[in-house]
N, C-alpha and C positions, 0 to 999 in steps of 0.2 A: 418618286413624284407623288405629291399629295393630292393632285388633281385627278379625280376619278376618270374623266374623259381622256386624259393623257395616259393613264394606266391601261385603260381599255384599248386604246389605239396601239399601245406597245404590246399588249397581250395578243391582239389580233395579228400584228406584224410578225412577232416571234412565232406564234402558232402557225401562221402560213408557212414560214421558213421550215419549221420542224416537221410539218406534215407533207412536205414535198415527196412524191413517190420515189423510191429507190435511193433515198438519202439517209445517211445516219448522221448523228450529231458528232461532228469532229471535235477533237480535243480543245481547239481554241474557243468553241462555243459552249463548252461545259458550264462555265460560270453563268452565262445567259440562260441556259437550260435550267440550272438550279434556281435562279431567280424567278424564272417563268413558273416553275412548279410551286414556288412559295406563294404565288398569287391564288392558289387553291384555298388559302386562308384569308383572302382579302375581305375587308369589311363590307364591300359592295357586292351584292348578289350577282349583278350582271357580269362582273369581272370573273367571279368564280365559275359562273355558268359558261362563259367564253372559254376559259381554260379547259374545263371538262369536255366541251365540244371539240376543241382542237386536239386534246389527248385521245379522244375517241377516234378521230380521223387519223391520227398518228398510228394508233394500233391497228386500225382497219387497213391502212395502206401497207403495213408490214408487221404482223403480230410477233415475228421472231427477231425484230431489231434488237440490237444490244441494250438499248435503253428501256426495253419493255418492263423489266423488273422495277426500275425507278418510277415508271409511269403508274404501274399498278400499285 
């Protein structure tokens, strides 16, 4: 999506899903997770900041989750 507000809403929705306590990112969601991480290089600062915030929450909820290496 080329619309910053749509990208931000998508990042917030996916970030919420990925930071649910006790959850790991299952195989069907791997492509979404990869796209989510690509938003770290988005041209809009608010989107990059949102991704960082969600990834922080993701690691704080479970620092030993299988995806931790990808997040870091």
